PADO-930233 format. One line per 8 residues: number of its first residue (from 1); their letters; for each residue x negated, y, z of C-alpha. Coordinates in pm, 1 decimal. Each point is the difference from the previous one (the first is absolute). Example, Ala and Ser with C-alpha at 12.3 -4.5 7.8 and 13.67 -1.06 7.14 Angstrom:
<nodes>
1> AS> -1230.0,-450.0,780.0 | -137.0,344.0,-66.0
</nodes>
This chain:
<nodes>
1> MRYKELFI> 4886.7,1531.5,2147.9 | 94.1,-96.8,351.0 | -182.0,100.5,344.8 | 61.4,-152.1,377.5 | -214.9,175.0,224.1 | -109.6,337.8,62.7 | -327.1,137.4,-207.7 | 10.1,-298.3,-226.5
9> TIILFLVI> -156.3,120.5,-359.8 | 24.2,-147.9,-379.0 | -93.6,155.3,-292.1 | 121.9,-60.3,-355.0 | -247.9,-2.6,-284.7 | -263.5,186.7,216.3 | -180.5,212.6,-232.1 | -304.5,241.1,135.3
17> LSTHAFAQ> 13.0,312.2,-186.6 | -324.1,121.8,-120.2 | -148.1,356.6,44.3 | 14.4,46.0,-371.1 | 350.9,-49.6,-32.8 | 57.2,268.0,195.6 | -228.8,257.2,-90.9 | 82.7,-2.2,-386.1
25> TIKVMPLG> 323.4,170.7,-129.8 | 250.1,-215.6,-110.3 | 218.1,105.9,-321.2 | 343.6,-116.0,12.5 | 263.4,62.1,-286.9 | 352.4,25.4,102.9 | 176.0,-139.9,-325.8 | 373.1,7.8,-104.2
33> DSITRGFG> 296.9,193.5,-8.9 | 178.8,253.6,220.9 | -42.2,-255.9,290.9 | -402.5,78.8,5.5 | 94.8,324.6,-87.1 | 209.3,34.8,329.4 | 316.3,136.8,-128.3 | 226.3,35.0,296.8
41> STNTNGYR> -222.9,78.7,263.9 | -86.8,315.5,143.9 | -224.1,198.9,-196.0 | -28.8,-279.5,-229.4 | -286.3,-185.5,223.8 | 152.2,-337.3,-65.7 | -222.8,-254.4,176.6 | -367.1,147.2,-94.1
49> GDLLGLLT> 19.4,247.6,289.6 | 65.3,-256.2,261.3 | -219.7,-214.3,-153.4 | -274.8,230.8,-0.3 | 19.9,70.0,332.5 | -16.1,-363.6,92.5 | -290.8,-49.0,-181.5 | -170.8,268.2,99.3
57> TEGITIDF> 53.4,-79.0,400.8 | -169.1,-319.8,-82.0 | -282.8,140.6,-148.3 | 29.0,-45.2,-339.9 | -33.7,273.1,-252.3 | 208.8,-25.8,-314.7 | 34.9,235.3,-341.3 | 344.2,-57.2,-149.3
65> VGSLSDGV> -32.8,21.6,-367.8 | 213.7,90.7,-273.9 | 130.6,258.1,-257.5 | 273.8,138.5,232.4 | 62.0,147.7,326.2 | 234.4,55.8,244.9 | 71.5,22.9,360.8 | -86.2,274.1,277.9
73> GFADTDHE> -154.6,-27.8,360.6 | -303.4,-299.9,-126.6 | -285.8,74.8,-150.0 | -15.5,-234.0,-316.2 | 331.6,8.3,-212.0 | -128.2,-140.7,-332.3 | 209.5,-318.4,-137.2 | 103.3,-137.1,-309.1
81> GHGGVTAD> 392.9,-30.6,102.0 | 230.2,105.8,-308.0 | 324.9,64.3,70.6 | 256.2,-195.5,-209.0 | -223.8,-266.6,-180.5 | -15.5,-359.3,-62.6 | -263.7,-246.4,3.1 | -61.8,15.5,-370.6
89> FILANVGT> -89.4,336.0,61.8 | -254.2,-56.0,226.4 | -102.5,-289.4,-160.4 | -50.7,241.3,-356.9 | -178.5,249.6,237.5 | -178.3,-198.1,258.5 | -328.1,-9.3,-184.4 | -8.9,376.3,-41.2
97> YLQTEFNN> 16.9,40.1,386.5 | -262.6,-245.5,71.3 | -193.1,144.0,-250.0 | -10.7,373.1,128.7 | -31.2,-145.8,392.6 | -189.3,-321.5,27.5 | -205.4,9.6,-302.3 | -329.4,115.2,209.6
105> LGPEDTGI> 98.7,-273.0,283.5 | -301.6,-199.9,57.9 | -85.1,-351.4,122.0 | -27.2,89.3,356.9 | 278.2,240.5,7.8 | 362.9,-62.8,90.7 | 291.2,57.6,-201.5 | 365.3,-59.8,85.3
113> VLLHIGTN> 339.9,21.4,-194.4 | 326.2,-11.1,197.1 | 264.0,-101.3,-276.1 | 402.0,23.8,76.4 | 150.1,3.9,-334.7 | 315.2,-125.1,-139.5 | 299.1,200.1,187.9 | 86.3,164.6,-317.3
121> DISGGEAP> 1.7,-292.7,-199.6 | 271.7,-184.5,213.2 | 184.5,313.3,10.6 | -8.7,-11.2,-390.4 | 144.3,-343.4,11.2 | -379.9,-141.5,-146.8 | 13.7,-399.3,88.6 | -235.7,-101.6,276.9
129> ESIKDDII> -177.3,-235.6,-203.9 | -111.7,265.1,-240.4 | -87.2,238.8,270.7 | -217.0,-236.6,147.1 | -194.5,-41.4,-323.8 | -59.4,404.7,2.5 | -139.6,-46.0,354.8 | -222.8,-330.4,-105.8
137> SIIDAINA> -151.8,221.1,-279.8 | -32.9,297.2,236.8 | -228.8,-239.5,200.1 | -182.2,-163.2,-260.1 | -85.4,385.0,-122.9 | -165.1,92.4,311.2 | -183.2,-295.7,21.1 | -113.6,4.9,-329.9
145> FNPNIYII> -107.8,380.2,84.3 | -195.2,-77.1,284.0 | 25.7,-340.1,176.6 | -145.7,147.2,331.6 | 336.3,238.1,33.5 | 211.6,-141.5,254.5 | 380.4,-53.7,-103.0 | 240.0,72.8,274.8
153> VSSLVPRN> 350.0,-131.0,-141.6 | 295.9,80.3,160.1 | 324.4,-162.1,-12.1 | 254.9,264.2,-80.2 | 187.2,184.2,305.1 | 407.8,-130.3,43.3 | 261.8,202.4,-160.8 | 334.1,94.4,90.3
161> DGDGGVKE> 223.7,80.3,-317.0 | 324.9,-48.7,98.2 | 77.8,-258.9,-294.1 | 34.6,-298.8,222.1 | -363.2,-99.6,11.3 | -44.4,-50.9,-356.1 | -305.8,228.0,-40.0 | -148.1,-75.2,315.2
169> GNNSTLNN> 38.9,-383.4,-70.8 | -221.3,84.5,-316.7 | -216.1,156.7,226.2 | -78.4,-292.5,234.6 | -46.4,-258.3,-332.3 | -263.7,213.9,-117.0 | -162.3,31.9,315.2 | 13.2,-360.5,30.9
177> LIELQFIN> -168.2,3.9,-353.4 | -253.3,251.5,103.4 | -92.7,-224.7,305.4 | -72.7,-285.6,-191.7 | -213.3,185.0,-260.8 | -198.8,132.2,269.0 | -72.4,-339.4,108.0 | -74.2,-90.0,-379.3
185> KREQGIKI> -243.1,297.9,-37.4 | -203.7,-38.2,334.4 | -34.9,-389.8,-67.1 | -153.6,135.3,-354.6 | -252.8,152.4,212.0 | 161.5,394.9,-71.8 | -75.4,216.7,297.1 | 379.9,54.6,108.9
193> LYAGMHEL> 202.7,14.0,339.4 | 391.0,14.6,87.9 | 191.0,257.5,181.6 | 319.0,-110.4,102.0 | 200.9,303.3,-18.6 | 338.4,-147.3,-79.2 | -32.8,-261.9,260.7 | -89.4,233.0,271.2
201> FKCNPNWA> 270.8,251.8,-89.2 | 238.9,-291.7,25.9 | -127.9,-94.7,377.6 | 204.8,288.2,107.6 | 378.3,-91.4,-58.8 | 72.1,375.6,7.5 | -276.3,53.5,-294.3 | 245.5,200.2,-240.9
209> TDYLTDDV> 101.3,253.9,245.0 | -340.3,13.1,190.4 | -221.4,5.3,-278.5 | 145.6,116.9,-303.0 | 96.4,342.4,-98.6 | 211.1,-77.0,-322.5 | 77.0,-324.0,-189.2 | -357.5,-93.3,-28.0
217> HPNDTGYN> -273.7,275.7,106.6 | -146.4,-63.0,365.7 | 64.6,274.8,264.9 | -267.7,163.8,202.7 | 45.2,-328.4,256.1 | -5.9,-268.6,-326.6 | -322.1,198.4,-133.4 | -178.2,-18.5,315.7
225> LMAKIWFN> 83.7,-372.1,51.1 | -140.1,-10.0,-363.7 | -340.9,157.2,104.8 | -76.2,-258.3,293.3 | 55.9,-286.5,-269.4 | -216.6,157.3,-270.3 | -257.2,97.3,331.1 | 6.8,-428.7,115.2
233> RIMNAITN> -78.8,-95.6,-358.2 | -270.0,303.8,-48.8 | -167.6,-128.0,322.9 | 20.7,-357.8,-159.7 | -165.4,131.3,-319.5 | -299.5,175.2,130.2 | -81.4,-304.4,235.3 | -6.7,-229.8,-296.2
241> TDITVTDN> 311.1,-233.2,112.3 | 157.6,-122.9,-277.1 | 223.6,-251.5,200.4 | 395.6,6.2,-125.0 | 64.7,175.5,333.6 | -248.4,84.5,254.2 | -73.6,203.6,320.7 | -338.3,67.5,140.6
249> FDRSFLGD> 156.9,245.4,197.8 | -290.5,269.4,-15.1 | 210.2,287.5,94.8 | 105.4,161.5,319.8 | 374.2,-107.9,-15.5 | 206.5,-302.2,-132.2 | 261.2,202.5,-173.4 | 331.8,-52.8,-184.3
257> MWDADLQY> -140.1,-289.4,-152.8 | 20.1,-243.9,284.9 | 329.7,-62.5,210.2 | -157.3,-95.1,322.8 | 71.5,11.4,375.5 | -113.6,316.1,180.5 | -277.6,-213.5,162.5 | -196.2,-15.4,-299.4
265> LIQNADLV> -269.5,272.6,-86.4 | -336.5,53.8,-218.2 | -287.9,-4.0,223.6 | -373.3,-1.9,-194.0 | 132.3,-157.4,-327.0 | 200.8,-273.5,221.6 | 376.0,-70.5,58.1 | 35.3,1.5,336.9
273> NTATTGPN> 316.5,-102.5,253.5 | -26.9,225.4,273.6 | 269.8,-132.7,210.3 | -61.2,-32.2,350.0 | 375.0,-110.0,99.2 | 292.4,-148.0,-204.9 | 114.1,-358.8,-93.2 | -171.9,-322.5,74.0
281> GWDYLAVF> -116.4,-184.7,-356.8 | -37.3,104.5,-347.8 | 231.6,276.0,28.2 | -193.0,282.0,-192.0 | 17.4,1.8,-382.5 | -159.9,260.8,-242.5 | 143.3,-36.7,-360.3 | -163.4,158.4,-351.7
289> KGHINSNT> 343.5,128.4,-139.2 | -132.6,69.0,-346.3 | -78.4,-396.4,-101.5 | 164.8,-274.6,210.7 | -94.4,-359.1,-67.9 | -293.9,-1.3,-192.5 | -102.0,-378.0,-124.9 | -292.5,91.7,198.6
297> VSLRWSSN> -44.5,146.0,335.0 | -346.6,40.2,238.0 | -138.5,162.2,263.1 | -344.1,85.1,159.2 | -40.1,-35.8,335.4 | -180.5,309.1,152.8 | -375.4,-22.0,75.2 | 68.2,58.2,364.6
305> ADVAGIEQ> 279.1,-279.2,-8.6 | -39.8,-259.3,276.4 | 193.5,-362.3,16.6 | 301.2,144.3,173.4 | 0.6,309.6,-267.1 | -20.1,-282.7,-303.9 | 245.9,-231.5,154.7 | 264.9,267.6,55.7
313> AGLAMFLD> 12.1,138.0,-331.0 | 157.7,-155.8,-341.4 | 167.4,79.2,-316.0 | 397.5,57.6,-41.8 | 104.0,-154.4,-330.7 | 317.6,-45.7,-222.1 | 141.1,276.3,185.9 | 397.4,54.6,-113.4
321> SGSKDASG> -82.5,407.2,33.2 | -269.9,250.2,31.0 | 53.2,86.6,361.1 | -111.1,-47.9,361.1 | 299.3,-183.8,55.0 | -15.0,-228.5,-284.9 | 27.3,-420.8,5.1 | -221.4,-245.3,-155.8
329> YLAYIAPS> -292.6,-181.0,111.4 | -323.6,55.5,221.9 | -335.0,-215.8,-79.9 | -321.9,45.6,221.8 | -289.8,-242.0,124.3 | -55.6,-33.6,339.5 | -412.5,-21.8,59.4 | 36.0,-197.1,361.1
337> NNFINLWT> 126.2,-306.1,-208.1 | -73.6,127.8,-362.9 | 369.2,-123.8,-88.8 | 198.4,209.5,-283.7 | 361.2,106.5,169.5 | 326.2,52.1,-180.7 | 267.8,189.0,153.2 | 352.3,189.6,-112.1
345> ITNGASDQ> 50.7,351.3,72.9 | 298.7,127.4,74.6 | 135.6,354.9,2.3 | -361.3,105.8,9.3 | -101.1,-256.3,275.9 | -132.0,-362.9,9.8 | 271.9,-254.0,55.2 | -76.0,-357.3,-35.9
353> SLGSIASQ> -306.9,-208.5,-63.4 | -19.7,-222.3,-329.8 | -291.0,-177.0,76.5 | -371.5,30.1,-3.4 | -322.7,-163.7,-181.7 | -329.6,-25.4,61.7 | -186.9,225.1,-214.5 | -284.3,-148.3,-264.6
361> TAIPQADD> -228.4,299.6,46.5 | -232.7,111.1,284.1 | 135.8,188.3,318.8 | 48.2,358.6,-94.3 | -175.5,274.1,138.2 | -25.6,389.6,-30.5 | -0.1,141.7,-331.2 | 119.3,-348.9,-155.5
369> VFRVDMSK> 313.4,18.8,-226.9 | 297.5,-194.5,20.5 | 172.0,-51.7,-305.5 | 340.7,-157.7,-95.1 | 124.8,-102.4,-377.0 | 392.6,-15.4,-28.9 | 232.5,-142.5,-229.2 | 338.4,-145.3,-39.7
377> NANNLTFN> 255.4,-195.3,-201.1 | 354.4,-62.5,37.0 | -48.2,-248.9,271.5 | -366.7,99.3,190.9 | -191.2,283.3,135.0 | -358.1,-70.7,-37.1 | -284.9,123.4,235.2 | -399.6,-61.8,-116.0
385> C> -197.4,175.6,292.1
</nodes>
């Protein structure tokens, strides 16, 4: 998303939260291995302590559930993070976990499973395809138990084994399979979201030293980043936004999931460019780091957006990195003439115009949605707006 002038406001997939969503207690099961338990963190708090704090700050009441308990300094330490286990162990036992913790979940209640599993499988040399099959079966088992439970499946955090990248290569292969299966399951109608842990860790070139305490376990900083990623997905789940990647900005801070120029702030559930000085033109970029270059992107202009604001906000696409200094393409629509415009982006700033075409729809107004579907082959890039 790009803005040009001061106090230009746009919204991606705006959702108004019901008071019921905040009033109820949401059951959340952290499910996985020692990373879910929090091994390598201070007091074995893992991501759970930071995640509880983030949700509490936003007025969300949750109940971590599980048969295990680890952590110090936060109120709810329950989880299902079983050290040393593989995906087939979780598959064999997930029915018991669900029966114990979610048996009385009513149709109006919210239950969420945070699934991060497969690290020990990779360590043991199991093939990524085989691990993927177990993860699919876990997802299917949760959905069969109660289709109203939201499943937030995560890519595995990167690993630094010192083996020339062999295990990390298998880790990356598995993560690609997990994301593909997430898309398949979503298209089947399963309540599922994707958390790009691996992608966001790798956005930092120093991830191995900054985020890990050993070959595979995060340190406190890494677990804090995991908490922020889970937090975003939980907020998506409780607003029933099941888009591949979406952000409704219903929180008080932008967070580590975005790489954005400092002018961007969240104000009243709008993402706002607050710049009063700076470069002329489209020179401020905000990039969602967890998942760049989706096939479809869209934005909804704020309810108080005016003509100038709509004309000076657009979508950045086909980026070469998850950075505010990325290069790619910019599309925006100008209400002054109702033309759609395409530009190149170079190092985070608009560069060259590639042309414009008259829109076949009505002149955009406040609360309207601007959507671009993208595709590419060896010879062409296609933008359908």
